[in-house]
VOLUM-972029 format. One line per 8 residues: for each residue x, y, z of C-alpha. Coordinates in steps of 0.05 Angstrom, whole numbers, plus 32768, in hexadecimal, padded with zeros to 4 digits. Example, Ala and Ser with C-alpha at 12.3 -4.5 7.8 and 13.67 -1.06 7.14 Angstrom:
% residues 2
80F6/7FA6/809C ~ 8111/7FEB/808F
% end
This chain:
% residues 339
861B/87D3/8625 ~ 85E9/87A5/8646 ~ 85A0/87B8/8644 ~ 858B/87D7/8686 ~ 8555/87B0/86AC ~ 8512/87D2/86B1 ~ 8517/87D3/86FD ~ 8558/87FA/86F8
853F/882F/86C9 ~ 851C/885A/86FC ~ 8559/885F/872A ~ 8588/886D/86EF ~ 8559/88A4/86D7 ~ 8557/88C4/871B ~ 85A3/88C2/8721 ~ 85AC/88E0/86DB
857A/8918/86E5 ~ 859A/892C/8728 ~ 85DE/892A/8707 ~ 85C9/8955/86CC ~ 85A9/8989/86F9 ~ 85DF/898F/872F ~ 861E/896E/8715 ~ 8619/893E/8750
85F9/88FA/875C ~ 85C3/88F2/8792 ~ 85DC/88F5/87D9 ~ 85CB/88AB/87E6 ~ 8602/8894/87B7 ~ 8647/8888/87D9 ~ 8682/88AF/87BA ~ 86BE/8882/87B6
86EA/88AF/878C ~ 86E7/88F9/8780 ~ 8711/8923/8751 ~ 870D/8969/8735 ~ 86E1/8956/86FA ~ 86D0/890C/8703 ~ 86B3/88E2/873B ~ 86A3/8899/8749
8669/8885/8775 ~ 864E/8843/878E ~ 8604/8835/878A ~ 85CF/87FF/878C ~ 859E/87EE/8754 ~ 8567/87BB/875A ~ 8592/878E/8730 ~ 85CF/8795/875C
860A/87C3/8771 ~ 8629/87F2/873E ~ 865E/8827/8739 ~ 864D/886A/8718 ~ 8682/8892/86F5 ~ 8670/88DB/86E8 ~ 8693/8914/86C7 ~ 8682/895E/86C2
86A7/8990/8696 ~ 86B2/89D0/86C0 ~ 86F4/89E2/869F ~ 86F9/89FE/8659 ~ 8731/89CF/8646 ~ 8706/8993/8657 ~ 86CC/89AD/862E ~ 86F9/89B9/85F3
871B/8975/85FB ~ 86D9/8950/85F3 ~ 86B8/897F/85C3 ~ 86C8/8953/8587 ~ 86D2/890E/85A7 ~ 86A7/88DB/85C9 ~ 8695/88EE/8611 ~ 86B9/88C6/8647
867F/8897/8658 ~ 8673/8885/860F ~ 86BD/887A/8601 ~ 86C8/884F/863F ~ 868A/8825/8631 ~ 86A6/8817/85EB ~ 86EA/8803/8608 ~ 86C9/87D5/863C
86A2/87B4/8603 ~ 86E3/87A6/85DD ~ 8703/878C/861E ~ 86C8/875E/862C ~ 86C9/8744/85E4 ~ 8712/872F/85EF ~ 86FC/8707/862D ~ 8724/8734/865B
8700/873E/869F ~ 86E4/8786/86A8 ~ 86A6/87A7/86C3 ~ 8663/879D/869F ~ 8644/87DE/8684 ~ 85FE/87EA/86A0 ~ 85ED/882F/8683 ~ 860D/8869/865C
85F3/88AF/865D ~ 8612/88EF/8643 ~ 85FA/8936/8634 ~ 8615/8971/860B ~ 85FF/89B9/860F ~ 860B/89E6/85D3 ~ 8634/89AD/85B6 ~ 8664/89AD/85F1
8669/8975/8626 ~ 863E/897F/8664 ~ 8634/893D/8688 ~ 864D/88F5/8682 ~ 8636/88BA/86AC ~ 864B/8871/86A6 ~ 862C/883C/86D2 ~ 8654/87FB/86DB
8642/87BA/86FD ~ 866C/87B5/873C ~ 869D/877A/873A ~ 869C/8745/8773 ~ 86E3/8750/8791 ~ 8710/8720/87B6 ~ 8727/8730/87FD ~ 8764/8704/87FA
87AA/8721/8807 ~ 87D4/871D/87C8 ~ 881D/8711/87BC ~ 8837/8752/879B ~ 8864/872F/876A ~ 882E/86FF/8754 ~ 87FC/8738/874E ~ 882D/875E/8723
8837/8723/86F5 ~ 87EB/871C/86ED ~ 87E6/8767/86DB ~ 881D/875D/86A7 ~ 87F8/8724/8688 ~ 87B6/874A/8685 ~ 87D9/8786/8668 ~ 87F6/875A/8632
87B1/873E/8623 ~ 8796/8784/861A ~ 87CC/8795/85E8 ~ 87BF/8753/85C2 ~ 8775/8766/85C0 ~ 8787/87A9/859F ~ 877A/87D4/85DC ~ 87AC/8808/85F5
87A0/8818/863E ~ 87C9/8855/864F ~ 87C0/8853/869B ~ 87CD/880C/86B1 ~ 87E1/8818/86FA ~ 87D2/87E4/872F ~ 8792/8807/8748 ~ 8774/87FC/8704
8775/87B0/870F ~ 874B/878C/8741 ~ 874A/8743/8758 ~ 8704/8726/8751 ~ 86E7/86F2/8781 ~ 86EF/86BE/8748 ~ 8739/86C9/874B ~ 873F/86EC/8707
875E/8730/8701 ~ 8731/8766/86E1 ~ 8745/87A8/86C1 ~ 8722/87EA/86D1 ~ 871E/8832/86B9 ~ 8720/882A/866E ~ 8714/8874/8662 ~ 875D/887E/8650
875D/8841/8622 ~ 8759/8843/85D7 ~ 875D/8814/859B ~ 87A2/8805/8581 ~ 87A4/881F/8539 ~ 87E4/8803/8519 ~ 87E4/883A/84E3 ~ 87EA/886D/851C
8812/884A/8552 ~ 883E/880C/854C ~ 882E/87D1/8578 ~ 8875/87D2/8594 ~ 886C/881B/85AA ~ 882D/8808/85CF ~ 884E/87CB/85F0 ~ 8888/87F4/860A
8859/882C/8623 ~ 882C/87FB/8648 ~ 8867/87D9/8668 ~ 8885/881B/867F ~ 8842/8831/869D ~ 8839/87F0/86C2 ~ 887E/87FA/86E4 ~ 887C/8845/86F1
8861/8840/8738 ~ 888A/8801/874B ~ 88C9/87FE/8774 ~ 890A/87E0/875A ~ 88FC/879B/8776 ~ 88B7/8797/8757 ~ 88D2/87AE/8714 ~ 8908/877B/8715
88D6/8743/871F ~ 88AE/875B/86E3 ~ 88E2/875A/86AB ~ 88E5/870F/86A1 ~ 8899/8708/86A3 ~ 8890/873F/8671 ~ 88BD/871A/8641 ~ 8898/86D8/864F
8853/86F5/863C ~ 886D/871C/8601 ~ 8863/8763/861C ~ 88AE/876D/8612 ~ 88D4/8747/85DD ~ 891D/8756/85E7 ~ 8953/8770/8617 ~ 8956/87B0/85F0
890C/87BC/85FB ~ 8916/87AE/8646 ~ 894D/87E2/8647 ~ 8921/8814/8623 ~ 88E8/880A/8654 ~ 8917/8811/8690 ~ 892E/8855/8675 ~ 88E5/886A/8668
88CE/8854/86AD ~ 8904/8881/86CD ~ 88EC/88BC/86A2 ~ 88A3/88AE/86B3 ~ 88B3/88AC/86FE ~ 88D6/88EF/86FC ~ 889F/890F/86D3 ~ 8869/88F4/86FF
8889/890A/873E ~ 8892/8950/8722 ~ 884A/8953/870A ~ 8830/8940/8750 ~ 885C/8976/8770 ~ 8844/89AA/873E ~ 87FB/899D/874D ~ 8801/89CF/8787
8806/8A05/8751 ~ 87C9/89EE/872A ~ 877F/89E1/8732 ~ 877E/8999/8746 ~ 875A/8969/8775 ~ 8781/8983/87B0 ~ 8790/89CC/879D ~ 876F/8A0B/8783
8790/8A41/875A ~ 876B/8A85/8759 ~ 877D/8AC5/8735 ~ 8770/8B06/875B ~ 8779/8B4F/8747 ~ 87B9/8B52/876F ~ 87D7/8B0D/8760 ~ 87CA/8AC2/8760
87B8/8A97/879B ~ 87C7/8A4D/87A4 ~ 87A3/8A28/87DB ~ 878F/89E5/87F3 ~ 8747/89D2/87E5 ~ 8716/89DF/881E ~ 8711/8A16/8853 ~ 8750/8A37/886A
875F/8A27/88B4 ~ 876A/8A5F/88E6 ~ 87AA/8A81/88D3 ~ 87CA/8AC0/88B6 ~ 87F0/8AD5/8879 ~ 883C/8AD9/8882 ~ 885C/8B06/884E ~ 889F/8B01/882A
88BE/8AFF/87E6 ~ 88B8/8AD0/87AB ~ 88E5/8A9F/87D1 ~ 88A6/8A88/87F5 ~ 8891/8A64/87B6 ~ 88C7/8A32/87C3 ~ 88AA/8A25/8808 ~ 8865/8A18/87EB
8881/89E7/87B7 ~ 88B1/89C7/87E9 ~ 8877/89BA/8819 ~ 8857/8991/87E2 ~ 8898/896B/87D7 ~ 889B/8959/8821 ~ 8853/8945/8822 ~ 885B/8914/87E7
889E/88F7/87F9 ~ 88A0/88FA/8844 ~ 8856/88FB/8858 ~ 8862/893E/887D ~ 8821/8962/888C ~ 881A/89A4/8869 ~ 8827/89E3/8893 ~ 8814/8A19/8860
87CC/8A18/8849 ~ 87D4/8A4A/8811 ~ 8807/8A74/87EA ~ 87FC/8AB8/87CA ~ 8827/8AD7/8794 ~ 881E/8B20/8780 ~ 8822/8B32/8737 ~ 8868/8B49/8724
8850/8B8E/8710 ~ 8837/8B97/8758 ~ 8879/8B86/8776 ~ 8878/8B3A/8773 ~ 8872/8B30/87BE ~ 8858/8AEF/87DB ~ 8838/8AD2/8819 ~ 882B/8A8F/883B
87ED/8A80/8864 ~ 8809/8A65/88A5 ~ 87EA/8A48/88E4 ~ 87D1/8A7D/8914 ~ 87F9/8A61/894F ~ 883C/8A60/892B ~ 886F/8A94/8942 ~ 889E/8AB3/890F
88D9/8A86/8924 ~ 88B0/8A48/8917 ~ 889A/8A63/88D4 ~ 88E2/8A73/88BF ~ 88F6/8A2C/88CF ~ 88BC/8A0E/88A7 ~ 88C9/8A3A/886B ~ 8913/8A28/886C
8905/89DD/8871 ~ 88D1/89DE/8839 ~ 88FB/8A0A/880C ~ 8935/89D9/8813 ~ 8908/899F/87FC ~ 88F4/89C7/87BF ~ 893B/89D7/87AD ~ 894E/898D/87B0
8912/8975/8787 ~ 88F8/89A9/8757 ~ 891E/89C1/871B
% end
């Protein structure tokens, strides 16, 4: 970590104290990414622009996960130091601050120097080849980055490609994980979100840079990519049944409610049997795969010992015939897509 400049210290301290007290950064900082437990903001220090990554630990599972390991800001700063030492472009660490309460994680804040980015349009194939090369360099440097999707690479104004978000990275320890296992896992993650044409353009280049070393490894990665794609699609669909960035799950005395985050729009509860669950899931399928706007803002399922009835929260202006049609359409999507 670089030593913070004296002129930066006051601003960093103000950000930290506000974050500790409220779980949020000061209002003047621009939020560029927000998730359930972690956020990224853009800010300005006297020494220049920075990005601030924060994490709170509202859920028990997150507090337990980091009870006996380095907090995210500390771990990512260590991984960025390793990456920089290997001469791989990445953000510069400006400040690291963490706090525990009663030995459990409470706050984590990492401040990174903002990278000067290029505005040039890139050729997708050339960009993918550069990502493959950088991923291979990370592995050669003894770093296993588990989440190498394209958004975690950025093109800098200098033309170099830089890697971001090292929180999910770790050192490669040969006595625990073989290098070949890491290579294949990294290759599969790079290609999980790519279409068939992009994947096809990557195989030869992966062989050229040594990320894959044989036809059998290519075949193994192809099979793994197909599995990852199915698993990822299913996990995205199932988020409508969990607490997530987009959805809330709440237990009540009479049952469990699943709803989209935010205030419910004007509407009414439309009651039926457990079959309405398929409509709630199918709506999510259509949203992800077809871009169809959601119709049902919430779904409620009674406990089985209370009869197991269900209800969908539907727009106020919808008549029963329109609701029947929407339920049938969404249920059909769920039947085709969810096991």
